[in-house]
C-alpha positions as semicolon CSV with decimal commas, in nm:
position;residue;x (nm);y (nm);z (nm)
1;X;0,766;-4,799;1,467
2;X;0,522;-4,573;1,653
3;X;0,310;-4,295;1,502
4;X;0,459;-3,951;1,564
5;X;0,108;-3,807;1,603
6;X;-0,070;-4,044;1,844
7;X;0,207;-4,291;1,946
8;X;0,015;-4,597;1,815
9;X;0,207;-4,890;1,665
10;X;0,228;-4,850;1,286
11;X;0,282;-5,155;1,062
12;X;0,166;-5,011;0,726
13;X;0,222;-4,681;0,544
14;X;-0,044;-4,499;0,752
15;X;-0,140;-4,502;1,120
16;X;-0,454;-4,713;1,175
17;X;-0,566;-4,481;1,456
18;X;-0,527;-4,128;1,315
19;X;-0,431;-4,174;0,945
20;X;-0,097;-3,991;0,978
21;X;0,158;-4,108;0,716
22;X;0,434;-4,329;0,852
23;X;0,704;-4,121;0,681
24;X;0,660;-3,744;0,694
25;X;0,772;-3,557;0,380
26;X;1,041;-3,291;0,396
27;X;0,926;-2,932;0,362
28;X;1,099;-2,793;0,054
29;X;1,005;-2,574;-0,243
30;X;0,823;-2,856;-0,425
31;X;0,622;-2,941;-0,112
32;X;0,519;-2,575;-0,058
33;X;0,410;-2,532;-0,421
34;X;0,212;-2,858;-0,401
35;X;0,036;-2,741;-0,084
36;X;-0,053;-2,402;-0,237
37;X;-0,194;-2,578;-0,545
38;X;-0,387;-2,814;-0,319
39;X;-0,541;-2,526;-0,119
40;X;-0,629;-2,326;-0,431
41;X;-0,732;-2,646;-0,616
42;X;-0,787;-2,520;-0,965
43;X;-0,747;-2,730;-1,276
44;X;-0,662;-2,471;-1,540
45;X;-0,571;-2,157;-1,349
46;X;-0,687;-1,806;-1,283
47;X;-0,616;-1,679;-1,635
48;X;-0,838;-1,951;-1,782
49;X;-1,115;-1,855;-1,538
50;X;-1,087;-1,485;-1,628
51;X;-1,097;-1,568;-2,000
52;X;-1,399;-1,795;-1,961
53;X;-1,587;-1,537;-1,753
54;X;-1,518;-1,266;-2,013
55;X;-1,609;-1,479;-2,316
56;X;-1,921;-1,655;-2,186
57;X;-2,006;-1,553;-1,829
58;X;-2,364;-1,680;-1,807
59;X;-2,296;-2,028;-1,941
60;X;-1,984;-2,073;-1,725
61;X;-2,163;-1,966;-1,407
62;X;-2,456;-2,195;-1,488
63;X;-2,221;-2,489;-1,554
64;X;-2,031;-2,417;-1,233
65;X;-2,349;-2,413;-1,025
66;X;-2,510;-2,718;-1,184
67;X;-2,238;-2,963;-1,281
68;X;-1,866;-2,900;-1,339
69;X;-1,697;-2,717;-1,053
70;X;-1,342;-2,834;-1,120
71;X;-1,282;-2,633;-1,440
72;X;-1,286;-2,287;-1,284
73;X;-1,121;-2,135;-0,978
74;X;-1,347;-2,136;-0,673
75;X;-1,532;-1,803;-0,635
76;X;-1,387;-1,708;-0,295
77;X;-1,031;-1,787;-0,407
78;X;-1,097;-1,596;-0,732
79;X;-1,210;-1,287;-0,538
80;X;-0,913;-1,305;-0,301
81;X;-0,655;-1,347;-0,580
82;X;-0,801;-1,077;-0,806
83;X;-0,829;-0,838;-0,510
84;X;-0,466;-0,906;-0,421
85;X;-0,353;-0,845;-0,780
86;X;-0,560;-0,525;-0,797
87;X;-0,420;-0,398;-0,466
88;X;-0,061;-0,464;-0,570
89;X;-0,107;-0,297;-0,909
90;X;-0,276;0,014;-0,767
91;X;-0,008;0,048;-0,499
92;X;0,264;0,026;-0,765
93;X;0,088;0,283;-0,984
94;X;0,047;0,522;-0,692
95;X;0,420;0,500;-0,619
96;X;0,501;0,571;-0,985
97;X;0,258;0,866;-0,989
98;X;0,412;1,005;-0,670
99;X;0,763;0,983;-0,819
100;X;0,644;1,160;-1,135
101;X;0,478;1,438;-0,934
102;X;0,791;1,485;-0,723
103;X;1,003;1,497;-1,037
104;X;1,211;1,196;-0,935
105;X;1,091;0,991;-1,231
106;X;1,064;1,124;-1,583
107;X;0,864;0,920;-1,830
108;X;0,993;0,956;-2,190
109;X;0,646;1,050;-2,321
110;X;0,611;1,310;-2,048
111;X;0,952;1,456;-2,137
112;X;0,864;1,481;-2,508
113;X;0,536;1,657;-2,423
114;X;0,725;1,910;-2,207
115;X;0,977;1,969;-2,488
116;X;0,694;2,021;-2,734
117;X;0,523;2,273;-2,507
118;X;0,844;2,471;-2,453
119;X;0,902;2,526;-2,827
């Protein structure tokens, strides 16, 4: 069997020339999730990182810089993910505020305040 990447004869599980696996995995949901986890490469997750940075920020940053970098999410990935979450939340809140201002959405608390003011 020849390598699909470089067309070299392959006798083992990997190509001796380029390192391409002999059998390519199917792209399915499990494969995509595995690749995302591999790119993000965090051991305990973003919520763990946020908790650790809130509880003991100085010690965690010092440990990250000097010894254990696998416990926390990488700083660039952390900034990207938290910025994404922030952007999505603010966009959703702006839509809700717009609907309230236009009168298309009535929040129960808002309705009770209006009823109280009318009495």
